[in-house]
Legacy VTK file of the C-alpha trace (Angstrom):
# vtk DataFile Version 3.0
C-alpha trace
ASCII
DATASET POLYDATA
POINTS 86 float
-0.135 0.017 -0.028
1.397 3.359 -0.888
-0.270 6.267 0.925
0.386 8.689 -1.890
-1.284 6.609 -4.510
-4.385 6.113 -2.139
-4.535 9.907 -1.683
-4.262 10.722 -5.439
-7.068 8.204 -6.150
-9.227 9.629 -3.195
-8.778 12.949 -5.061
-9.890 11.184 -8.344
-12.916 9.666 -6.666
-13.960 13.020 -5.491
-13.450 14.784 -8.778
-14.955 11.965 -10.950
-16.747 9.014 -9.547
-16.081 6.024 -7.570
-17.383 3.775 -10.446
-14.064 4.527 -12.462
-12.178 2.785 -9.593
-14.469 -0.272 -9.448
-14.439 -0.697 -13.281
-10.518 -0.447 -12.862
-10.471 -3.060 -10.268
-12.554 -5.558 -12.223
-10.239 -4.758 -15.214
-6.998 -5.456 -13.366
-8.517 -8.708 -11.700
-9.552 -10.081 -15.176
-6.006 -9.194 -16.350
-4.419 -11.163 -13.254
-5.935 -14.264 -14.632
-3.710 -14.609 -17.523
-1.696 -17.576 -17.252
1.229 -16.040 -18.853
1.808 -13.486 -16.329
5.043 -13.723 -14.244
5.130 -13.510 -10.688
6.405 -9.881 -10.499
3.632 -8.607 -12.981
1.164 -10.290 -10.892
2.715 -8.567 -7.669
2.275 -5.158 -9.467
-1.164 -5.977 -10.500
-2.093 -7.123 -6.729
-0.473 -3.841 -5.376
-2.564 -1.806 -7.748
-5.793 -3.408 -6.791
-4.932 -3.082 -3.165
-4.386 0.529 -3.532
-7.509 0.999 -5.407
-9.615 -0.734 -2.824
-7.831 1.442 -0.140
-8.949 4.432 -1.931
-12.406 3.302 -1.791
-12.289 2.360 1.766
-10.679 6.004 2.576
-13.176 7.679 0.388
-16.041 5.958 2.136
-14.624 6.976 5.605
-14.436 10.563 4.290
-17.957 10.444 3.077
-18.807 9.314 6.631
-17.572 12.657 8.189
-14.151 11.499 9.071
-11.250 13.950 7.960
-8.745 12.700 5.173
-5.892 12.519 7.494
-7.870 10.303 10.328
-9.526 8.259 7.402
-5.963 7.444 5.963
-4.494 6.736 9.480
-7.242 4.420 10.433
-6.966 2.666 7.061
-3.099 2.162 7.378
-3.797 1.091 10.925
-6.073 -1.608 9.938
-3.718 -2.787 7.173
-0.787 -2.870 9.564
-3.007 -4.643 11.929
-3.958 -7.330 9.754
-0.115 -7.784 8.457
0.911 -8.349 12.186
-1.766 -11.078 12.496
-0.161 -13.208 9.931
LINES 1 87
86 0 1 2 3 4 5 6 7 8 9 10 11 12 13 14 15 16 17 18 19 20 21 22 23 24 25 26 27 28 29 30 31 32 33 34 35 36 37 38 39 40 41 42 43 44 45 46 47 48 49 50 51 52 53 54 55 56 57 58 59 60 61 62 63 64 65 66 67 68 69 70 71 72 73 74 75 76 77 78 79 80 81 82 83 84 85
């Protein structure tokens, strides 16, 4: 997860529409099914998909009245908490 990318995607969602992000996720997930992709390429697709999902989660928190900074911090804490559990 890259915070600067998530922040940029949140701005994109605010300026455009969240549907673009959902469609991008679907496209990248479809691409990831290609059996000829190398592990490194799959890692990149996975990272992009994770950042897109993160942006949606942060955007939804902001929509619920949480400040951008608090929403980003809460999201990253959730991510770090889930990594620590593995």
